[in-house]
Structure formats: structure tokens, C-alpha cells
Backbone as CSV, one residue per row, in Angstrom:
resi,resn,N_x,N_y,N_z,CA_x,CA_y,CA_z,C_x,C_y,C_z
1,MET,0.777,-1.326,-0.024,0.027,0.055,-0.118,0.823,1.287,0.080
2,LEU,0.277,2.193,-0.627,1.345,3.473,-0.741,0.323,4.737,-0.088
3,ARG,0.983,5.482,0.571,0.221,6.765,1.284,1.072,7.701,0.903
4,SER,0.335,8.957,0.858,1.123,10.149,0.552,0.176,11.417,0.908
5,VAL,0.826,12.316,1.515,0.226,13.548,1.951,0.539,14.703,1.058
6,ASN,-0.266,15.463,0.644,-0.189,16.676,-0.284,0.292,17.775,0.673
7,ASN,1.471,18.332,0.803,1.561,19.325,1.619,1.599,20.822,1.151
8,HIS,1.466,20.895,-0.111,1.548,22.122,-0.805,0.365,22.879,-1.213
9,LYS,-0.380,22.055,-2.045,-1.605,22.585,-2.854,-2.755,23.201,-1.917
10,PRO,-2.988,22.565,-0.740,-4.119,23.116,-0.030,-3.700,24.383,0.346
11,LEU,-2.434,24.712,0.616,-2.184,25.969,1.293,-2.792,27.341,0.450
12,ASN,-2.753,27.323,-0.792,-3.452,28.118,-1.525,-4.928,28.388,-1.301
13,ARG,-5.384,27.402,-0.907,-6.897,27.091,-0.649,-7.152,27.750,0.690
14,PHE,-6.272,27.463,1.463,-6.436,28.086,2.887,-6.271,29.410,3.018
15,ASP,-5.317,30.037,2.215,-5.011,31.369,2.148,-6.203,32.213,1.589
16,ARG,-6.836,31.663,0.536,-8.019,32.178,-0.112,-9.117,32.207,0.864
17,GLY,-9.493,31.064,1.597,-10.280,31.150,2.680,-10.079,32.217,3.724
18,VAL,-8.954,32.470,4.147,-8.562,33.417,5.304,-8.840,34.771,4.787
19,SER,-8.393,34.944,3.463,-8.546,36.350,2.945,-9.972,36.760,2.738
20,THR,-10.781,35.762,2.240,-12.211,35.839,2.092,-12.965,36.324,3.449
21,VAL,-12.563,35.531,4.374,-13.214,35.588,5.682,-12.888,37.044,6.318
22,LEU,-11.692,37.430,6.256,-11.170,38.784,6.566,-12.150,39.964,5.824
23,VAL,-12.429,39.655,4.446,-13.167,40.733,3.941,-14.613,40.678,4.414
24,GLY,-15.295,39.564,4.745,-16.591,39.363,5.375,-16.576,40.157,6.690
25,LEU,-15.411,39.717,7.521,-15.323,40.336,9.055,-15.293,41.983,8.981
26,SER,-14.401,42.628,8.232,-14.298,44.055,8.243,-15.629,44.603,7.690
27,SER,-16.206,43.949,6.684,-17.672,44.388,6.139,-18.668,44.516,7.363
28,ASN,-18.714,43.278,8.105,-19.702,43.052,9.042,-19.448,44.405,10.227
29,VAL,-18.347,44.668,10.649,-18.146,45.633,11.467,-18.665,47.030,11.112
30,ILE,-18.469,47.475,9.784,-18.818,48.727,9.353,-20.532,48.740,9.176
31,LEU,-20.938,47.575,8.449,-22.446,47.648,8.446,-23.138,47.610,9.722
32,ALA,-22.614,46.701,10.609,-23.425,46.758,11.964,-23.478,47.918,12.574
33,ALA,-22.388,48.648,12.707,-22.340,50.166,13.007,-23.271,51.046,12.387
34,ILE,-23.244,51.011,11.248,-24.347,51.627,10.377,-25.588,51.384,10.715
35,LYS,-26.008,50.279,10.769,-27.439,49.620,10.963,-27.914,50.180,12.299
36,ILE,-27.123,50.122,13.342,-27.389,50.303,14.564,-27.740,51.764,14.898
37,ILE,-26.819,52.683,14.347,-26.779,54.140,14.561,-28.038,54.608,13.798
38,THR,-28.200,54.124,12.412,-29.316,54.642,11.677,-30.627,54.166,12.290
39,GLY,-30.698,52.790,12.745,-31.911,52.558,13.548,-32.332,53.368,14.923
40,ILE,-31.265,53.717,15.661,-31.564,54.634,16.584,-32.064,56.048,16.198
41,LEU,-31.426,56.633,15.123,-31.603,58.033,14.685,-32.908,57.969,13.924
42,GLY,-33.199,56.974,13.241,-34.449,56.909,12.485,-35.625,56.169,13.112
43,ASN,-35.663,55.812,14.448,-36.638,55.157,15.106,-37.081,53.826,14.423
44,SER,-36.268,53.079,13.947,-36.448,51.883,13.369,-35.902,50.656,14.214
45,TYR,-37.195,50.038,14.852,-36.834,48.947,15.660,-36.326,47.675,14.796
46,ALA,-36.769,47.501,13.699,-36.245,46.360,12.857,-34.827,46.633,12.244
47,LEU,-34.519,47.876,12.286,-33.016,48.051,11.658,-32.227,48.066,12.791
48,MET,-32.593,48.239,14.296,-31.689,48.199,15.325,-31.605,46.719,15.556
49,ALA,-32.501,45.898,15.491,-32.433,44.437,15.777,-31.592,43.909,14.764
50,ASP,-31.711,44.393,13.435,-30.799,43.750,12.576,-29.496,44.285,12.595
51,GLY,-29.286,45.385,13.247,-27.672,45.746,13.407,-27.128,44.923,14.764
52,ILE,-27.966,44.606,15.508,-27.525,44.005,16.848,-27.225,42.599,16.344
53,GLU,-28.046,41.819,15.417,-27.847,40.609,14.843,-26.591,40.618,14.252
54,SER,-26.238,41.490,13.393,-25.039,41.720,12.678,-23.892,41.598,13.425
55,THR,-24.048,42.137,14.673,-22.657,42.140,15.562,-22.283,40.679,16.019
56,MET,-23.435,39.716,15.645,-23.165,38.443,15.887,-22.410,37.798,14.800
57,ASP,-22.499,38.568,13.661,-21.789,37.907,12.403,-20.181,38.286,12.604
58,ILE,-19.987,39.164,13.526,-18.652,39.690,13.653,-17.842,38.362,14.259
59,PHE,-18.656,37.792,15.252,-17.965,36.630,15.946,-18.057,35.441,15.079
60,SER,-18.964,35.186,14.372,-19.185,34.136,13.492,-18.164,34.190,12.505
61,SER,-17.891,35.439,11.998,-16.869,35.472,11.087,-15.448,35.045,11.774
62,ALA,-15.325,35.385,12.851,-14.088,35.024,13.681,-13.937,33.558,13.873
63,VAL,-15.040,32.995,14.238,-15.135,31.456,14.511,-14.803,30.771,13.092
64,VAL,-15.141,31.111,11.943,-14.657,30.643,10.809,-13.406,30.898,10.488
65,LEU,-12.774,32.026,10.788,-11.402,32.283,10.470,-10.679,31.313,11.351
66,GLY,-10.820,31.222,12.717,-10.274,30.242,13.597,-10.371,28.903,12.993
67,GLY,-11.492,28.435,12.675,-11.881,27.208,12.261,-10.685,26.677,10.846
68,ILE,-10.678,27.761,9.914,-9.884,27.366,8.707,-8.410,27.590,9.111
69,LYS,-8.111,28.406,9.917,-6.625,28.436,10.268,-6.355,27.235,11.109
70,ILE,-7.181,26.872,11.990,-6.615,25.204,12.683,-6.778,24.309,11.775
71,SER,-7.628,24.182,10.872,-7.682,23.159,9.883,-6.383,23.145,8.981
72,SER,-5.797,24.317,8.924,-4.603,24.135,7.888,-3.286,23.653,8.759
73,LEU,-3.324,23.417,9.773,-2.340,22.908,10.770,-1.976,21.694,10.387
74,PRO,-0.587,21.261,10.031,-0.171,20.029,9.546,-0.526,18.627,10.521
75,ALA,-0.425,17.451,9.847,-0.760,16.548,10.817,0.384,16.336,11.747
76,ASP,-0.086,15.813,12.746,0.900,15.420,13.974,0.600,13.939,14.693
77,GLU,1.335,13.730,15.502,1.343,12.333,16.188,-0.078,12.084,16.714
78,ASN,-0.818,13.193,17.139,-2.150,12.871,17.634,-3.161,13.181,16.790
79,HIS,-2.875,13.838,15.537,-3.658,13.968,14.476,-3.208,13.719,13.152
80,PRO,-3.148,12.284,12.989,-2.491,11.824,11.793,-3.222,12.197,10.543
81,TYR,-4.423,12.514,10.415,-5.128,12.906,9.307,-5.335,14.457,9.309
82,GLY,-4.616,15.229,10.116,-4.500,16.666,10.068,-5.575,17.226,11.003
83,HIS,-5.926,18.417,10.887,-6.901,19.086,11.709,-8.054,19.651,11.037
84,GLY,-8.293,18.960,9.915,-9.509,19.589,8.879,-10.821,19.623,9.484
85,LYS,-11.077,18.803,10.426,-12.482,18.679,11.143,-12.738,19.968,12.034
86,ALA,-11.657,20.980,12.229,-11.829,22.089,12.674,-12.692,22.934,11.906
87,GLU,-12.631,23.072,10.597,-13.417,23.745,9.637,-14.938,23.178,9.770
88,SER,-15.159,21.980,9.745,-16.461,21.649,10.067,-17.211,21.986,11.366
89,LEU,-16.371,22.022,12.256,-17.027,22.303,13.626,-17.283,23.944,13.555
90,ALA,-16.289,24.572,12.983,-16.781,26.141,12.760,-17.968,26.492,12.098
91,ALA,-18.355,25.414,10.910,-19.429,25.408,10.199,-20.561,25.214,11.060
92,MET,-20.561,24.419,11.955,-21.542,24.046,12.713,-21.933,24.912,13.917
93,THR,-20.760,25.680,14.468,-21.020,26.914,15.048,-21.772,27.895,14.700
94,VAL,-21.361,28.189,13.497,-22.251,29.342,12.707,-23.594,28.820,12.475
95,SER,-23.636,27.596,12.033,-25.166,27.144,11.733,-26.037,27.449,13.021
96,LEU,-25.413,27.053,14.116,-26.083,27.082,15.389,-26.440,28.645,15.576
97,MET,-25.506,29.253,15.449,-25.509,30.793,15.651,-26.810,31.438,14.675
98,LEU,-26.775,30.992,13.538,-27.870,31.220,12.517,-29.076,30.995,13.007
99,LEU,-29.177,29.939,13.549,-30.477,29.485,14.151,-30.916,30.288,15.417
100,MET,-30.003,30.505,16.385,-30.203,31.481,17.456,-30.441,32.862,16.997
101,ALA,-30.021,33.361,15.734,-30.316,34.686,15.556,-31.856,34.782,14.962
102,GLY,-32.269,33.767,14.107,-33.644,33.448,13.677,-34.502,33.751,14.773
103,ILE,-34.142,32.766,15.885,-35.123,32.683,17.126,-35.311,34.012,17.763
104,GLY,-34.095,34.589,17.817,-33.992,35.816,18.652,-34.699,37.142,17.793
105,ILE,-34.611,36.838,16.431,-35.443,37.936,15.735,-36.816,37.764,15.755
106,ALA,-37.267,36.674,15.800,-38.723,36.165,15.789,-39.321,36.605,17.285
107,VAL,-38.646,36.329,18.336,-39.168,36.689,19.678,-39.189,38.258,19.555
108,LYS,-38.024,38.762,19.371,-37.830,40.331,19.328,-38.936,41.025,18.461
109,SER,-39.455,40.362,17.335,-40.395,40.842,16.477,-41.706,40.721,17.223
110,THR,-42.057,39.723,17.741,-43.299,39.449,18.421,-43.461,40.323,19.551
111,LEU,-42.555,40.714,20.208,-42.595,41.771,21.292,-42.794,43.012,20.749
112,ASP,-42.211,43.431,19.883,-42.373,44.823,19.359,-43.569,45.060,18.770
113,ILE,-44.129,43.976,18.148,-45.755,43.832,17.500,-46.658,44.386,18.621
114,MET,-46.407,43.840,19.631,-47.317,44.117,20.782,-47.102,45.325,21.513
115,GLN,-45.873,45.904,21.254,-45.817,47.223,21.828,-45.705,48.423,20.685
116,PRO,-46.732,49.058,20.492,-46.858,50.127,19.550,-45.640,51.280,19.502
117,HIS,-45.225,51.482,18.412,-43.995,52.541,18.550,-44.023,53.356,17.233
118,HIS,-43.279,54.409,17.212,-43.460,55.758,16.136,-42.960,55.051,14.821
119,THR,-43.373,55.607,13.735,-43.029,55.085,12.309,-41.795,55.482,12.055
120,PRO,-40.896,54.717,11.440,-39.422,54.818,11.329,-39.295,56.054,10.269
121,ALA,-38.249,56.633,10.138,-37.854,58.026,9.240,-37.637,57.229,8.112
122,VAL,-37.899,58.158,6.938,-37.710,57.850,5.480,-36.122,57.504,4.989
123,PHE,-35.278,58.235,5.691,-33.813,58.026,5.436,-33.452,56.661,5.725
124,THR,-34.042,55.843,6.662,-33.679,54.595,6.869,-33.854,53.483,5.514
125,LEU,-34.617,53.949,4.683,-34.846,53.071,3.538,-33.678,53.162,2.687
126,VAL,-32.892,54.454,2.600,-31.747,54.480,1.856,-30.590,53.658,2.365
127,VAL,-30.521,53.703,3.770,-29.561,52.913,4.403,-29.556,51.321,4.140
128,LEU,-30.881,50.925,4.198,-31.328,49.548,3.964,-30.833,49.004,2.444
129,VAL,-31.269,49.851,1.639,-30.847,49.488,0.339,-29.432,49.456,0.125
130,VAL,-28.613,50.278,0.602,-26.993,50.009,0.757,-26.750,48.633,1.423
131,VAL,-27.293,48.309,2.613,-27.129,47.235,3.393,-27.355,46.031,2.383
132,ILE,-28.551,45.997,1.802,-28.874,44.959,1.193,-28.007,44.470,0.048
133,ILE,-27.778,45.646,-0.798,-27.010,45.265,-1.891,-25.223,44.860,-1.354
134,ALA,-24.848,45.468,-0.313,-23.561,44.992,0.196,-23.512,43.465,0.780
135,LYS,-24.614,43.148,1.517,-24.787,41.737,1.883,-24.828,40.918,0.764
136,GLU,-25.771,41.027,-0.170,-25.837,40.256,-1.329,-24.633,40.002,-1.972
137,VAL,-23.870,41.161,-2.214,-22.610,40.846,-2.825,-21.621,39.924,-2.124
138,LEU,-21.571,40.289,-0.556,-20.817,39.414,0.293,-21.225,37.996,0.167
139,PHE,-22.650,37.762,0.113,-23.230,36.354,0.201,-22.568,35.736,-1.353
140,ARG,-22.531,36.262,-2.341,-22.026,35.693,-3.831,-20.652,35.528,-3.602
141,TYR,-19.865,36.443,-3.097,-18.542,36.535,-3.057,-17.873,35.240,-1.950
142,LEU,-18.441,35.226,-0.843,-18.059,34.180,0.151,-18.520,32.678,-0.419
143,PHE,-19.716,32.608,-0.992,-20.298,31.363,-1.464,-19.385,30.822,-2.803
144,SER,-19.123,31.811,-3.580,-18.399,31.428,-4.760,-16.878,30.867,-4.296
145,VAL,-16.238,31.553,-3.485,-14.992,31.170,-3.006,-15.104,29.969,-2.109
146,GLY,-16.245,29.738,-1.370,-16.459,28.545,-0.330,-16.640,27.389,-1.332
147,LYS,-17.397,27.636,-2.464,-17.335,26.391,-3.403,-16.359,26.008,-4.192
148,SER,-15.450,27.188,-4.432,-14.083,26.819,-5.373,-13.161,25.990,-4.374
149,VAL,-13.085,26.420,-2.944,-12.087,25.801,-2.275,-12.735,24.577,-1.295
150,ASN,-13.940,24.398,-1.684,-14.598,23.226,-1.025,-14.790,23.453,0.503
151,SER,-15.075,24.657,0.897,-15.146,24.916,2.345,-16.714,25.266,2.656
152,LEU,-17.061,24.220,3.653,-18.399,24.405,4.056,-18.656,25.356,4.980
153,SER,-17.545,25.794,5.918,-17.639,27.036,6.754,-18.017,28.170,6.025
154,LEU,-17.210,28.398,4.932,-17.447,29.679,4.063,-18.743,29.845,3.453
155,LYS,-19.174,28.489,2.998,-20.540,28.634,2.388,-21.719,28.974,3.646
156,THR,-21.420,28.289,4.855,-22.187,28.700,5.829,-22.345,30.102,6.094
157,GLU,-21.089,30.656,6.288,-20.972,32.045,6.577,-21.555,32.957,5.443
158,ALA,-21.522,32.388,4.253,-22.036,33.159,2.990,-23.565,33.328,3.385
159,TRP,-24.180,32.115,3.739,-25.686,32.199,4.033,-25.939,32.945,5.031
160,HIS,-25.029,33.211,6.196,-25.281,34.131,7.423,-25.472,35.548,6.540
161,HIS,-24.589,35.956,5.669,-24.771,37.177,4.956,-26.110,37.240,4.268
162,ARG,-26.368,36.119,3.429,-27.610,36.110,2.792,-28.953,36.434,3.807
163,SER,-28.855,35.856,5.008,-29.924,35.976,6.095,-29.880,37.576,6.440
164,ASP,-28.928,38.120,6.517,-28.655,39.407,6.848,-29.664,40.391,5.626
165,ALA,-29.167,39.839,4.378,-29.794,40.645,3.355,-31.499,40.433,3.323
166,LEU,-31.806,39.190,3.763,-33.174,38.876,3.722,-33.900,39.802,4.986
167,THR,-33.191,39.884,6.113,-33.852,40.611,7.183,-33.800,42.067,6.845
168,SER,-32.890,42.591,6.220,-32.972,44.001,5.788,-33.981,44.304,4.667
169,ALA,-34.054,43.308,3.797,-34.995,43.513,2.800,-36.491,43.687,3.378
170,ALA,-36.637,42.480,4.504,-38.044,42.464,5.144,-38.190,43.929,5.734
171,ALA,-37.106,44.503,6.513,-37.370,45.659,7.127,-37.628,46.727,6.233
172,PHE,-36.923,46.678,5.149,-37.303,47.769,3.780,-38.705,47.866,3.397
173,ILE,-39.265,46.472,3.269,-40.794,46.473,2.938,-41.701,46.783,4.214
174,GLY,-41.396,46.444,5.345,-42.056,46.993,6.448,-41.920,48.426,6.738
175,ILE,-40.877,48.939,6.675,-40.774,50.513,6.984,-41.548,51.171,5.785
176,SER,-41.402,50.657,4.415,-42.240,51.202,3.452,-43.906,51.295,3.635
177,ILE,-44.175,50.180,4.044,-45.670,50.026,4.547,-46.140,50.844,5.519
178,ALA,-45.049,50.881,6.638,-45.361,51.829,7.822,-45.472,53.430,7.374
179,ILE,-44.576,53.671,6.480,-44.301,55.119,5.950,-45.851,55.398,5.040
180,ILE,-46.037,54.475,4.294,-47.083,54.643,3.283,-48.500,54.827,4.075
181,GLY,-48.607,53.678,4.819,-49.830,53.432,5.519,-50.249,54.403,6.444
182,GLY,-49.278,54.923,7.177,-49.334,55.916,8.170,-49.766,55.462,9.637
183,LYS,-50.581,56.211,10.459,-51.125,55.640,11.508,-51.761,54.482,11.706
184,GLY,-51.227,53.383,12.422,-51.985,51.979,12.574,-51.073,50.854,11.844
185,TYR,-50.166,51.537,11.053,-49.292,50.519,10.314,-47.808,50.901,10.916
186,GLU,-47.698,51.266,12.112,-46.151,51.336,12.622,-45.332,49.962,12.745
187,SER,-46.260,48.873,13.160,-45.528,47.641,13.489,-45.124,46.862,12.215
188,ALA,-45.536,47.506,10.992,-45.262,46.765,9.830,-43.924,46.223,9.498
189,ASP,-42.832,46.911,9.894,-41.528,46.411,10.014,-41.193,45.241,10.970
190,ASP,-41.946,45.197,11.985,-41.747,44.091,12.930,-42.446,42.874,12.287
191,TRP,-43.476,42.887,11.611,-44.187,41.744,10.953,-43.076,41.418,9.813
192,ALA,-42.494,42.366,9.359,-41.579,41.995,8.086,-40.460,41.107,8.601
193,ALA,-39.971,41.693,9.857,-38.787,41.117,10.392,-39.141,39.419,10.875
194,LEU,-40.475,39.497,11.195,-40.830,38.122,11.851,-40.965,37.096,10.627
195,ALA,-41.401,37.702,9.550,-41.424,36.959,8.242,-40.011,36.614,7.891
196,ALA,-39.029,37.408,7.887,-37.738,37.059,7.637,-37.016,36.008,8.427
197,SER,-37.470,36.054,9.757,-36.950,34.999,10.712,-37.380,33.572,10.294
198,GLY,-38.402,33.566,9.729,-38.775,31.994,9.175,-37.848,31.415,8.119
199,ILE,-37.443,32.407,7.380,-36.459,32.064,6.124,-34.910,31.722,6.723
200,ILE,-34.670,32.622,7.758,-33.532,32.434,8.542,-33.216,31.044,9.136
201,LEU,-34.268,30.741,10.020,-34.518,29.298,10.405,-34.386,28.293,9.542
202,PHE,-34.986,28.466,8.432,-35.088,27.428,7.440,-33.589,27.146,6.749
203,ASN,-33.014,28.420,6.466,-31.655,28.249,5.843,-30.518,27.631,7.126
204,GLY,-30.827,28.011,8.253,-30.084,27.515,9.458,-29.982,26.195,9.605
205,ILE,-31.309,25.635,9.404,-31.394,24.110,9.607,-30.669,23.234,8.387
206,ASN,-31.056,23.883,7.323,-30.353,23.340,6.258,-28.673,23.165,6.210
207,MET,-28.283,24.193,6.746,-26.876,24.265,6.675,-26.290,23.502,7.902
208,LEU,-27.047,23.401,9.104,-26.507,22.419,10.051,-26.770,21.059,9.721
209,LYS,-27.656,20.566,8.907,-27.782,19.245,8.424,-26.509,18.985,7.610
210,ALA,-26.084,19.882,6.711,-24.710,19.752,6.024,-23.407,19.572,6.708
211,THR,-23.484,20.320,7.828,-22.236,20.417,8.680,-22.076,19.055,9.392
212,VAL,-23.378,18.376,9.942,-23.327,17.122,10.729,-23.168,15.984,9.768
213,LYS,-23.374,16.115,8.366,-23.211,14.966,7.483,-21.482,14.956,7.173
214,GLU,-21.167,16.154,7.077,-19.507,16.417,6.933,-18.712,15.831,8.168
215,ILE,-19.354,16.087,9.412,-18.511,15.633,10.610,-18.633,14.071,10.749
216,MET,-19.810,13.606,10.219,-19.860,12.117,10.258,-19.454,11.358,9.078
217,ASP,-18.396,12.096,8.198,-17.727,11.556,7.103,-18.566,11.009,5.902
218,TYR,-19.709,12.007,5.656,-20.743,11.519,4.745,-19.997,11.730,3.542
219,ALA,-20.310,10.625,2.557,-19.601,10.603,1.467,-19.795,11.710,0.366
220,PRO,-18.822,12.228,-0.364,-19.253,13.538,-1.155,-20.074,12.861,-2.275
221,ASN,-20.507,13.893,-3.131,-21.520,13.391,-4.410,-20.871,12.537,-5.171
222,PRO,-21.706,11.426,-5.903,-21.286,10.540,-6.672,-20.384,11.095,-7.796
223,GLU,-20.481,12.341,-8.211,-19.863,12.848,-9.322,-18.178,12.653,-9.010
224,THR,-17.891,12.893,-7.682,-16.515,13.126,-7.254,-16.135,11.881,-7.266
225,GLU,-16.603,10.768,-6.686,-16.138,9.523,-6.671,-15.900,8.972,-8.212
226,GLU,-16.787,9.227,-8.993,-16.555,8.820,-10.583,-15.344,9.461,-11.200
227,THR,-15.074,10.736,-11.013,-14.017,11.373,-11.394,-12.778,10.989,-10.867
228,ILE,-12.763,10.603,-9.627,-11.598,9.945,-8.939,-11.105,8.525,-9.592
229,ARG,-12.377,7.788,-9.740,-12.173,6.411,-10.365,-11.748,6.644,-12.004
230,SER,-12.306,7.605,-12.562,-11.805,7.880,-13.874,-10.416,8.243,-14.098
231,ILE,-9.918,9.160,-13.148,-8.656,9.520,-13.261,-7.448,8.316,-12.882
232,ALA,-8.066,7.669,-11.914,-7.123,6.511,-11.561,-7.028,5.236,-12.570
233,GLY,-8.324,5.280,-13.286,-8.311,4.145,-14.184,-7.712,4.454,-15.343
234,ARG,-7.233,5.712,-15.779,-6.660,6.002,-16.996,-5.145,5.831,-16.846
235,VAL,-4.578,5.601,-15.559,-3.238,5.559,-15.445,-2.732,3.975,-15.960
236,ALA,-1.720,4.105,-16.775,-1.137,2.941,-17.589,-0.770,1.949,-16.458
237,GLY,-1.160,0.653,-16.912,-1.015,-0.381,-15.805,-2.113,-0.856,-14.930
238,VAL,-3.069,0.210,-14.970,-4.379,-0.073,-14.056,-5.231,-0.800,-14.929
239,ALA,-5.626,-2.104,-14.359,-6.458,-2.979,-14.955,-7.966,-2.586,-14.641
240,ALA,-8.287,-2.178,-13.445,-9.506,-1.850,-12.916,-9.553,-1.251,-11.537
241,ILE,-10.584,-0.497,-11.050,-10.650,0.078,-9.757,-11.609,-0.790,-9.212
242,GLU,-11.401,-1.267,-8.024,-12.161,-2.258,-7.150,-12.864,-1.219,-6.214
243,LYS,-12.347,-0.746,-5.304,-13.047,0.002,-4.304,-12.336,1.581,-4.170
244,CYS,-13.213,2.480,-3.666,-13.015,3.936,-3.623,-13.774,4.440,-2.761
245,ARG,-12.982,4.896,-1.765,-13.684,5.456,-0.693,-13.267,7.127,-0.433
246,VAL,-14.162,8.005,-0.107,-13.670,9.355,-0.376,-14.423,9.820,0.952
247,ARG,-13.682,10.870,1.743,-14.296,11.613,2.745,-13.608,13.128,2.682
248,LYS,-14.245,13.815,3.154,-13.745,15.369,3.382,-13.527,15.864,4.824
249,SER,-12.106,16.497,4.920,-11.712,16.973,6.159,-11.166,18.330,5.749
250,GLY,-11.903,19.315,6.292,-11.319,20.658,6.305,-11.733,21.160,4.522
251,LEU,-10.819,21.567,4.131,-10.874,21.840,2.413,-10.439,20.903,1.581
252,SER,-10.005,19.733,2.196,-9.545,18.837,1.219,-10.277,17.292,1.388
253,LEU,-9.745,16.514,0.459,-10.527,15.218,0.410,-9.503,14.058,0.678
254,PHE,-9.835,12.939,1.234,-9.003,11.871,1.587,-9.358,10.722,1.210
255,VAL,-8.792,10.040,0.119,-9.127,8.834,-0.611,-8.283,7.643,-0.434
256,ASP,-9.260,6.572,-0.279,-8.837,5.154,0.005,-9.036,4.245,-1.271
257,ILE,-8.215,3.932,-2.138,-8.490,3.336,-3.234,-7.930,2.066,-3.543
258,HIS,-8.672,0.879,-4.010,-8.105,-0.377,-4.540,-7.756,-0.391,-5.852
259,VAL,-6.578,-0.765,-6.434,-6.392,-0.698,-7.712,-5.858,-2.009,-8.031
260,GLU,-6.482,-2.520,-9.209,-6.280,-3.880,-9.853,-4.964,-3.675,-10.971
261,VAL,-3.977,-4.727,-10.789,-3.106,-4.726,-11.782,-2.697,-6.133,-12.301
262,ASN,-1.983,-6.325,-13.261,-1.678,-7.848,-13.691,-1.194,-8.550,-12.446
263,GLY,-1.681,-9.588,-11.994,-1.240,-10.544,-10.982,0.179,-10.969,-11.085
264,ASP,0.738,-11.130,-12.370,2.073,-11.829,-12.601,3.226,-10.616,-12.580
265,MET,2.630,-9.474,-12.409,3.582,-8.117,-12.468,4.347,-8.337,-11.002
266,PRO,5.690,-7.858,-11.387,6.738,-7.906,-10.179,6.235,-6.587,-9.200
267,VAL,6.591,-6.687,-7.982,6.355,-5.994,-6.924,6.697,-4.465,-7.273
268,HIS,7.951,-4.443,-7.647,8.474,-2.939,-7.976,7.608,-2.384,-8.932
269,LYS,7.053,-3.080,-10.098,6.249,-2.200,-11.036,5.086,-1.974,-10.407
270,ALA,4.322,-2.818,-9.862,3.106,-2.494,-9.068,3.145,-1.377,-8.307
271,HIS,4.348,-1.277,-7.602,4.533,0.003,-6.579,4.762,1.278,-7.352
272,ALA,5.200,1.077,-8.480,5.351,2.135,-9.516,4.008,2.724,-9.871
273,ILE,3.294,1.661,-10.204,1.889,2.067,-10.737,1.094,2.758,-9.598
274,ALA,1.323,2.496,-8.372,0.551,2.846,-7.408,1.068,4.414,-7.176
275,HIS,2.430,4.641,-7.439,2.869,6.037,-7.318,2.167,6.903,-8.487
276,ASP,2.111,6.371,-9.783,1.588,7.106,-10.748,0.030,7.158,-10.454
277,VAL,-0.682,6.430,-9.825,-2.033,6.807,-9.299,-2.166,7.895,-8.317
278,LYS,-1.315,7.722,-7.354,-1.257,8.869,-6.278,-0.912,10.263,-6.941
279,ASP,0.031,10.239,-7.785,0.383,11.517,-8.412,-0.741,11.995,-9.208
280,ALA,-1.332,11.181,-10.071,-2.441,11.606,-10.782,-3.724,12.209,-10.113
281,LEU,-3.824,11.721,-9.011,-5.139,12.208,-7.964,-4.703,13.384,-7.467
282,ILE,-3.457,13.544,-6.804,-3.014,14.451,-6.039,-2.906,15.859,-6.946
283,THR,-2.476,15.607,-8.103,-2.001,16.761,-9.021,-3.383,17.207,-9.709
284,SER,-4.689,16.688,-9.564,-5.893,16.953,-10.067,-6.375,18.270,-9.411
285,SER,-7.446,18.689,-9.952,-8.130,19.995,-9.297,-9.200,19.598,-8.134
286,LEU,-9.195,18.460,-7.810,-10.158,18.057,-6.725,-9.797,18.402,-5.261
287,GLY,-8.526,18.831,-5.067,-8.080,19.081,-3.800,-7.910,18.061,-2.650
288,ILE,-7.362,17.085,-3.416,-7.150,15.669,-2.644,-5.859,16.032,-1.861
289,ALA,-5.727,15.832,-0.485,-4.527,15.922,0.259,-4.023,14.724,0.642
290,ASP,-4.792,13.495,0.712,-3.993,12.061,1.148,-4.560,10.982,0.383
291,VAL,-3.802,10.188,-0.141,-4.290,9.017,-0.953,-3.537,7.763,-0.342
292,LEU,-4.522,6.752,-0.178,-3.932,5.523,0.319,-4.211,4.563,-0.864
293,VAL,-3.220,4.122,-1.515,-3.528,2.958,-2.628,-3.311,1.715,-2.225
294,HIS,-4.053,0.729,-2.498,-3.890,-0.609,-2.216,-4.148,-1.354,-3.444
295,ILE,-2.720,-2.200,-3.866,-2.656,-2.870,-5.020,-3.355,-4.227,-4.715
296,GLU,-4.014,-4.859,-5.833,-4.391,-6.121,-5.784,-4.397,-6.669,-7.226
297,PRO,-4.297,-8.044,-7.229,-4.355,-8.674,-8.560,-5.462,-8.737,-9.359
298,ALA,-5.397,-8.340,-10.664,-6.769,-8.415,-11.467,-7.137,-9.909,-11.693
């Protein structure tokens, strides 16, 4: 059997992940401050609640950043497969925070509905438009990078930004109704925030399911395994691929593969084929960090 760990290619993936999280973190600090200050000055309870919830995003970004950095640490005696699961734990933490945010917004909105307040100021709508655009851009950016580097925590963090965009959009609709409707419609922004909390909870549950699957070594999509089998099968000297097991840890994939070769082949030639299979998989674009090749007679 042949085992090898790729110590170079994943580093670029980690660097991209870290830089992306830092962009989101700095944006969260600025947007949270803008929303809270505008909510206080503009008398918008929904905007203030949205701003307070955004302060949680600062912590969630820090969690994702820590998870990615820890997952990039090399394997050691106690962690022979590396520290990749730290990234999955970070994603789970952010998912739980997303659920907490949804519940918190639902409770706060319900309380505000029962307690009438003044109509929000018109200028809060302008701020909300800026926030919605900024958060949607952040969502698309983080999700795109998360998909390209195969990071669940980045994709979860991206959905956190999308949830902010949704609550801000709900606040925009509610405040618009409150301003246009006048007296008796003051709580419209609270009803809108309550509706948005349902969407946030739905997304939080879906992301939590995904993180649990990853922690439990849920197999990647069938297309990934088929691609791995195809790459290994094209290596000269490989007669067939018997078994192929794939799991994800951090930003990388770990592969255990059984390769069939001519049973009369000398050991040194079979060993060379195993090297070729390993090299072909690790140099692919799949982000494979570790390959265990087992040779069997065809």
C-alpha cells in the first residue's frame, strides 16, 4: 500500500479562505455600526434589531477564520489525518448561531408587535438599500470562494450574509408600508422582520444538516467518486478500480482506493503504478490531500 500527503496545494486554498473571511469580517463591523446608528436615529426597531444581529456576524466570522486556520495545521502524532475537522466544527457553530439569530429576531419582532412605536424615518430606507446590496454581494463572493475551495464553513458564513440581506429586505418592505400606511401601520416593519426570521431558521437548519453530514464523514457526491475512479483508471498499468472511498476533512479530500493490476507483475512495477495513481489524483483539481493506494491482482 502507498500513502502520501500533499503538503503544498491546499495552502493556496487556505490562504484564499482566510482572506475571504477577513473581507466579510471587516464588512460586518462597518455595516453593523451603520445599521444600529441609523436605527436609533431613524426610530426603526427592525433596523436596530438587524444591526444587533449583525454584531453576531462579527463573532461568527471570527469562528470561521479560526476554524480555517486550525484546519490548515499539519498532521501530527495525535492528529495523523490533520486538523481538517476544525473547519467543520466552525461551520456547525455558525449554523447554530444562525438558528439562534432567527429565534432571537422572531421573539424580538413578536414583542415589538405587541408594543406600538413611532413610524420609522424615511432615510432609513436609503441605508437599507445599501445594506441589502452589500450583503448580497458578500453572499455571492463568499459562496463562490467557498465552493471553489470546497469549504463548508465559508458557504455557511455566506448564508449568514444572505440572512442579513433577507432581514434588511424585510425591514425595507415593513418600513415602506409603515411610512405609506401612516397611523396604525407602525408595526409593519416588525411583521416583516418576523417573516424574515422564518427564512433564516429554514436556512440555518439546512446548513446544520450539511455540517453534521460532513462531521460524520458523509460521502461526497457520486460525481466526485466517479471522477476519482476515472483519473485512476486512466493510469497506465491499471486494469480496474475495485474500491474507492472518499471523505472530506477541512478543505481537502482523503481517498482510499483499491487498484487492480496484472497479478504476474513484479512488486516494484506494481509499486510504481501505485505512485502514478497517487500522483495523478493529487495533481488533479479535486483538492485531494491524502491518498492510500492498495494494489490487488486483477
